[in-house]
C-alpha positions in Angstrom: 0.0 0.0 0.0 1.3 3.4 -1.0 1.6 6.1 1.6 -0.6 9.2 1.3 2.3 11.5 0.5 3.5 9.2 -2.3 0.0 9.0 -3.8 -0.4 12.8 -3.7 3.0 13.4 -5.3 2.2 10.8 -8.1 -1.1 12.4 -8.7 0.4 15.9 -9.0 3.3 14.7 -11.2 1.0 12.8 -13.5 -1.4 15.7 -13.8 1.4 18.1 -14.6 2.8 15.7 -17.2 -0.6 15.3 -18.8 -1.2 19.1 -18.9 2.3 19.7 -20.3 1.6 17.1 -23.0 -1.7 18.7 -23.9 -0.2 22.2 -24.1 2.8 20.9 -26.1 0.6 19.2 -28.7 -2.2 21.8 -28.7 -1.8 22.4 -32.4 -3.2 18.9 -33.1 -6.5 19.7 -31.3 -9.6 21.4 -32.7 -10.0 25.1 -32.0 -12.3 24.9 -28.9 -9.7 22.6 -27.2 -6.9 25.0 -28.2 -8.8 27.9 -26.8 -9.4 26.1 -23.5 -5.8 25.2 -23.3 -4.8 28.8 -23.9 -7.2 29.9 -21.2 -5.7 27.4 -18.9 -2.2 28.6 -19.7 -3.2 32.3 -19.1 -4.8 31.4 -15.8 -1.7 29.5 -14.7 0.6 32.5 -15.7 -1.5 34.8 -13.5 -1.2 32.4 -10.6 2.5 31.9 -11.3 3.1 35.7 -11.3 1.5 36.0 -7.8 3.5 33.1 -6.5 6.7 34.6 -8.0 6.0 37.9 -6.3 5.4 36.3 -3.0 8.6 34.3 -3.3 10.6 37.4 -4.2 9.3 39.3 -1.1 10.0 36.3 1.1 13.5 35.8 -0.2 14.4 39.5 0.0 13.0 39.6 3.6 15.2 36.7 4.6 18.3 38.1 2.9 17.8 41.5 4.5 17.4 40.1 8.0 20.2 37.6 7.8 22.6 39.7 5.9 22.2 43.4 6.5 20.6 43.4 9.9 23.1 40.9 11.4 26.0 43.0 10.0 24.5 46.1 11.6 24.0 44.3 14.9 27.5 43.1 14.8 28.8 46.6 14.0 26.8 48.1 16.9 28.1 45.4 19.3 31.6 46.2 18.3 30.9 49.9 18.7 31.9 50.8 15.2 31.0 54.3 14.1 31.3 54.1 10.3 29.7 57.5 9.7 31.9 59.1 12.4 28.8 60.7 14.0 30.4 60.8 17.5 33.7 62.5 16.5 34.2 66.2 17.0 33.4 68.5 14.0 35.1 67.5 10.8 34.9 71.0 9.3 38.1 72.3 7.8 38.3 75.9 6.6 39.2 76.3 3.0 42.0 78.5 1.9 40.3 80.8 -0.5 42.1 82.5 -3.4 40.9 85.9 -4.5 38.0 85.8 -7.0 39.1 86.5 -10.5 37.4 85.9 -13.9 39.3 82.7 -14.4 38.5 81.2 -11.0 34.9 82.2 -11.3 34.6 80.5 -14.7 36.2 77.3 -13.4 34.4 76.7 -10.1 34.9 73.0 -9.9 
């Protein structure tokens, strides 16, 4: 006796194989069957687009929290200040040259 999981997987695989064969050989069928298969394909593409979007959101969520958030947590635990926010002012006065026509034309 086959287990329930094995029977379900055999049913899903055989259904997918039969539908794939029908779509692959759809040119051999009359027009109503071809239209039904096209409608089936269009419906599946809509469902697949929703599934793909959900997978993308889930994968990006996992990547963010395992990669970026853990790196930020590690950086905070090690007391790194990458933006140097806690250092005294980093302002350095600029030595200005007198304004002439040439320096005003080439400002950068």
